[in-house]
N, C-alpha and C positions, 0 to 999 in steps of 0.2 A: 222738590218740595211737596208736589202733589202726592207722590208715592208715600212719603213719610206721613203725611196727613191721613191718607186712606188707611195706612197700617196703624195709625194712632201711636206713632213713636216720633221722637224728635229727629230733625235732619242730621245733627251730629252723630246720634246713635246709628242711624241708617248708614252714614258714611263710614263709621267704624266697622260695621258689619261687612260692607262692600270691600273694605280694605283689609279684612281679615284680622282686625284688632279686637273685635267683640264677637261672641258666639250667639246667634239667635236661638231662642227657645224653640222647642218642637211646635208649640202652638203658633208662634209667629211664622215659622216656616210654612205651616199649613194655611195660615191666613194669607200669606204672600202668594202661595200656589193658587188659592181660590181666586185671588184678585187677578193674577196673570191669566188664568183660564177665562175669567169673565171678559177681560180685555181682548183676548184672542177671539172669543165668540162674537163680541161686538164688532170687531174689525171684519170678520168673515161676513157678517150680516150687512154691514154698512159701507165698507170701503170699496168703491167702484173702480179704483185705480189698480186693483190687484190683477195681475195676469192670470190666465187659466192655471198655469203651473204653480204660481205663488198661492193661489186660492186652494188648489188641491193639497199642497204641502202644509198649509196652515190648518186645513180641516183635519189632516192626518195627525198633526201635532196636538190639536185640541182633543181629538179622540183618545190619543195616547195619554195625555195629561189627565183626562177624566176617568181613566180606567182604575179599578180597584188595585191592580198590581202596581201601577205607577204610584198611587197614593201610599201603599204599604212600603214600597222601596224608598220613597222620599222620607217617610216617617222614620224608617230604620236608619237612614243616613243621618238624619237630624239627631236621633237618640245617640248614635255612635259619636257624633261630634260633640255631644254634651256629656260624654263619659271620658274621664281622664284615667288612664291606667299606668301605674308605675310599678315595675317589677321589684320584688323584694331584693333581688340580686343588686339592682341599681341602688337601692337604699343602703344595702350593706357596703357597697363600694364607696358611697358618699360618706358613710359613717352614721351609726345610730344616734350619736350625740347631735349630729346636724339635723336628723329627723326630729328630735325632741325640740330643737330650736325652731324648726319650721312650724311645729305645733304651737309653740308659744306665740310666734308671729300670727298664726291663724286665730289664736285666742284673742289677741289684741284687736283683731278686725271684727270680732263677734260681740253681739249684745246678749246672746243666749246660746248656750251649748246644751244639747240633750243627748245623753250618752247611755245607750243600752248595752249591757254586757252580760251574756249568759254563760261565759266560759271561764273567765278568770277575774280577779279583782281589777276594776278599772285602773289604768295607769296612774292618774293623778292621786288616787286614794291609796296607793301601795306604800308599804313601809320600805325603807332602804334594803333590808335583808330579803324581802319578797321580790323587789325589783331586780336585785342582783341575780336571782335565779331565773327570772323571766327573760331578762335581756342578755344574760351571760350563758344561757343554756344552749344556745345555738353554736355548733362547732365552727361555723363560718365567721363568728364574731371574735376578734382578738380581745384578750383580757383588758388591755388598757382602753380599748374602744368601749367595751361594756361598762367599765368603771365610769368613764366620762358620760355615757348615756344615762346611767343610774343617777349620777349627780344632777344632770339636766332634768330628769324626770322628777326628782325630789324638789328641785327649784320650781318647776312648773306647778306642782301641787301647792307649794307655799304661795305662789303668785295668785292662784285661784282662791286663796283664803282672804285676800285683801279686799277691803270695801269697794275699791274701784275696779274689781275684776268683773267679767261678764257673769251673768247667771249661769251656774253650772249645775244642771239637773241630771241626776243619775238614777237609772233603774237597773238593778242587778239581781240576779237570781241567787238563791241560797246555795245552789250547787257551785256557782262561781266563787263565792266567798270561802267555801269549804273544800275547794279543789286542793288535794294534797300534792305538793310539789316535792320531787326528789331532792333531798338535801336540806329541807327546811325542818327545823326542830319542832316537836309538838307544841312547846310553849310559845312558838312564834305565831300560832293561829289566834290565841286569845289577844296577843298584842296587836295583830292585824285588825281584829274586830273592834277593839277599843280605839285604835287609830282611826278607823272609818267612822265610828261614832263621834269622835272628836272633830273630824273634818266636817261631818254632817251638821255641826253646830256653828260653822262659819257663816257670816252674814249673807254670802252669795252662793252658798252650796246647799243643795237639797238632795238627799239620798233616800231612795225607796227600795225596799227589798221585796222580792216575790218568794215567799216561803215555799218549800218543796211540796207541802201538803195542800196547797191551793189548787183546785181543779181548774183547768182552762184548756182551750183548743188552739191557742196561739203558739205553735211550735217554733221555738227560736232557731231560725236557720243560720243566723250569724249575728255578730255584734254590729252596731252602727252608731255613728255620731252625726247628729243634725246640728249644723251651724246656721244661725240667723245672723247675717252680717250687717254692719252699720250702713252699707250702701243699699240696703233693702233686699238684697239677694239672699237665697238660702241654698246650701249645698249639703250633700250627704257623703260622709266618708265611711268606707267599708274596708275592713282588713280581711284578706283571704290568706290561705296558706302560702301562696306564691306571689301575690301582688296587692297593692293598695289601689282601691277604686274611689274616684270622686265623681259623684253624679250631680249635675246641675239642672237637668231638665225638670220643669215644674211638675210633670206627671210623676217622675221618680221621687221627687221631694215630697209630693202630696201622699204617695203611697206610704212613705216612712213616717210622715206625720200621723197618718191614720193608724199605723201600727203602734206608734208611741201612745196614742190615745187609748187603744185597747189594752196596752200593757199597764197604763196608769190605773185602769179600772180594777185590775187584779192584784196590784202591789199594795203593800202596807202604806199608810200615810207617813209623812216624815217623822212625826213624834212617835208613832208606833214602831217605826224602823229603828230609831235610836234606842228605844227600850228593848227591842228584840236583839239588837247588836250587843248591848251591855249584858243582857241575860245570857245570851249564847257565849259571850266571852268568859263569863263566870263558869258556865258548864264546861267549856273547853279547858279552862284552867284546872278545874277539878280532874277532868279526864287525863290531862297531860301530867298532872302531879301523880296520879295513880299509875300511869305508865312508867314514869321515872322510878317510882318505888319498886314496881315490878322488875324493871331492868336491873336495879341495884341488888335485888335478892335473887334474880334469875339471869345471871350474866350470859348464859349460853342458851337461853330460851326455855319455854315452859316444859319441853320434853327432854331436858338434859339429864334428869334423874334416871 
């Protein structure tokens, strides 16, 4: 009970950590280390029952624990323990539709979701035709699995539109929304932008766009999703080319919260975003109509004559 009190955590939480059922934060591990080091030094100074050998070994242990190398090693181990890595191959084997269901389960645990996407339209905002190309474009994914995943992704988007859904906040770059996917017809882009504008008007959804012409120094390294959970914890989900990462260390979460705040400063506000989406959808519709007319009059290309 004394250790839990000194660490300012409950005894049940301490027991769960000691039994491997809960993961301590990096900060808690460092606090625990400092407490152990303090106790070791106190025993060295005050315990007269120690033999010469025990005293010598305890002094060596305390010196090792106090070294910068030991502290760095301990922090690295704690950070690794707070990072969950799942290979995309594992996700493919389980099924992309199951992955979508896992995301829905995570949505139910959240009170707020903050999603930054610099590469493609965020999944819950995608139209079915767009989602089919994103989820079915990998040769490792069977057609029937991709179809089930698309249906699950569309259902997830509909759930996030409900009044009882968590707050779903999106920051997306102009480049992501205008990424040209192979196989998607030109008129699909105006539909996508109008669909995103429609989703942005749902009671629990906020969308903000970063236009390409806005100058900034926040280079988007990757997309990320911040989940604030009902139990008071926060996690970060990051998708890479080969794996899905989940970060739960407070330091990692804090870094992404800070990044989100900087992105908010350069993004359009929600009302401006809806107006931007509708205006761009009109421009895209005109461009696609012109392209269709060009194709009908030049079936073999501009240089066929």
